[in-house]
Structure formats: C-alpha cells, structure tokens
N, C-alpha and C positions, 0 to 999 in steps of 0.2 A: 267199040271205041277204037278210033284210029290210033296209030302209033304216036302221031303228033299230040293228040289229046291225052294219051296215056303219059307221055313225057311231060306235058304241061301239068297234069294232075300231080305227078310225082314231084315236079319242081315246086309246085305250090305247097305240097306237104313238107318238103325239105326246108323251104323258106319259112313255113309255119313252125317247124322245130326251132329254127333260129329265133323266131319271134317269141316263142314260149321261153326260150333261154334268156332273152333280153327283157321281156315285159311281163312274163307270167300270163296266167289266164285272164285276170281282171284287166290287164292293160293290152291284151291281144288285139291287133288291128288287121283286119282283112285288107284294108287299103295299103298298109305297109308291106304285107305279104305280096300283094299284086305288084307294088313298086319294085320290090327286090327281084321279082321275076321279069320285070320289064313289060308287063301287060297292063291292060286297062283295069280300072276298079271293078268293072262288071265281069271280067274274065273268070275270077274264082267262082262266081255264082253259076257258071255253066257246069261246074264240077261238084260244088257243095251248096247245099240249100242255105246255109247260114254259118255263122261263127262256130256254133256248137257242133255242126256237122263236120266242119274242117278240123276242129280239135279232136273229135272222135276218130276221124280218119288218120290224124297224126298218131294217136295212141295205137290204133290198129296197125299202122305201118311199123312202129317200133316193136310192137308185140310180134308181128310177122317176122321181123329181122331176127329177133331173139329166138322165136320158135324154129326158124331155119337153122340157126347156129346150134341149138340143142339137138336137133335131129342129126346134124353132122357129127356132133360130139358122141352121141349114143351109137351112131353107125360105126364110128372109129374105135369104139371100146372093144377090147378082145372078148371073145365069146365066154371066157371063164370069169369075167368081171361080175361080181355080185352087185346088189343094190347099193351097198355102202360105197364101193369104188365108183359107181356111176354117179352118185350124188356128189362125190368129191370132184370128179371130172367136170360135171356141169357147173359146180361152184367155181372152180378155177377158170372155166370158160366165161363165166359171168364176170369175173374180175377183168379178164382180158377184154371182154365186150365193153365194159364200162370205161376201161382205159383207152381203148381204140376208138370209141365213139362217145366222147365226153359230152357232146351236145345232146345225146339221148337222155342223159341223167336228169335234166330238168323235167322232161316228160315223165320219167319214171318216178320222180320224187314230188310231183305236183302236190301242192298243199295250198289251197286257195279257197276263200269264202265262196267263190263262184263255182267251185268244183262240186258238181252234183252227183247223184247216185250213178248215173250212166257212166261218167268218167271213172268213178271209183271201181265199178264193176269191170270195166274194160282194163283198168290198170291191174286189177288182181288176176286177170287172165295171164299176165306176164309170168307169174310165179306158179301157175296151176300145175305144170308138169313136175317141177321140183317139190312142190308141196305134197302132191299125191305120192311121190316116191318117198318123201320123208315120213308120211303117214304109214306107208307100207313097212318101212323100216321100224317105226315105233311099234307097230302091231306085233312085230316079231321080237322086239327087244326085251319084253318083260319088265320094262322100267315103269315106275309110277308116272302118271301124267305130269306132275309138277317137276320131277327130275328131267323128264324129256323136254319140257318147255325151257328149263334153264339151259340144257345142252343146246337146244336150237338157238336160244338167245346168244350164247357164246359163239356158236358156229356162224351165225349171220353177222355178229359183230366183227368177227375175224374177216369176213368177206368185205363188208363196207369199210371197216377200219383200214384194211390193206389199201383200198382205193384212195382213201383220205391220205394215208401216209405216203403213198406213191406221189399223189398230187402235191403234197407239201414238201416233197424232196427229202423226207426222213429216211426213206429206203429207195433204192434204185429199182425201177421196174425192169426186171430182166429174168432170164431163165433160172438163175440161182435163187433169187428171192421167191420166185413162184414155186420152186421145189421146197423151200422152207415152209411156204404156205401149205403145200400138199401134205407135208409131214405133220404140221400143226392141225390141219383140218382132220386128217386121219386119226390123230391122237385123240381128238375130241370124241371119236366113236370107239375108242379102244375097249370099252367094256362089253362090246358085242362079241 
C-alpha cells in the first residue's frame, strides 16, 4: 500500500470515528465518511469491502491505539512494580486516554441493535490485557469470586465515573485529581 493510500485509509477511519460519534452504527453512512474526506463515494470501497468492514477497521484502529498506550505504560513502570501497581497505572492511563481522545468513547461504548458478534468480539479485545492482569491478581488474592467481582465493579466504576465527572466539570482534570484517583484505586486493592 502506498503512503497516499495508507493516509487515505487512516483518514477514512478517523472520519468513520466521527461518523460513529454522530450517527452510531445504525445511522453510519460511508457516503458521509467519503464526503468528510473530500473523496468520491467509491473511494472508501478501495480500502473497505463494505460498511461492516469499515466499522471493524475503526474498532481495530482504536484497539491498536490503546494497545500501543498500554505497552508504553508498562514499559515505563519501574522494574519493582507488581501486578497491582501495573493495573493501577494502566487504569489511570485509560482515564487519560478517554479524556484525551473523547471521540474514541463512542466506539468503545457502542451499543446498537446492528452491533453483531464480530464487533462485540473486537471491542472486548480492547480490555484483554487489563482483564488478564486482573485475573492473575484475582488468582493470587485468595478472595471468593463474588467479593472479587464486587471489587472489580467498584474499581471500574471509579474509572468510568472519573471520566464522567471530569466531563461534567464536577472535578478538574489535572495531576492533583489524578493522584486522588491513584490513591482511591490503590485503596480498593488494599486487602492484598
């Protein structure tokens, strides 16, 4: 693929993300995606077989962006960090990722009648690393499964709740507030 084609493909994906934000999956229009990129209606079909293929590519793109961020976070963790600290660092990075790239949220939160198993499977890949780390931590915790599920629910609620509160202006999105979150997330695992 030439650089020009790769750039157009990425432009179509980015325009597709905006389209998902505005119209969801059921109202998704390849024609509008093409228009926003300033190309013909036929141009997207040189890169994607159909609407489903473009939406799958959008999900893959967001997954890849998050996977890259997670790798950077883990690479930056000190060698003496345990699994618990790494999960907390990834969780804080997830909050930053959602705040810095709010247009990705619609892709991550897709809930649509037209949303089939392929999309669901692709979306769950987004959390596969953190879920496997959480499963490893659970295996060493000695906690009953129901207690662990409740802890994970609180932990994840803190993450998504923080994003909501930042967006609503209830709390300022800054380093101080992120440190409050670090403390609170860490406290949730204090029994280890």
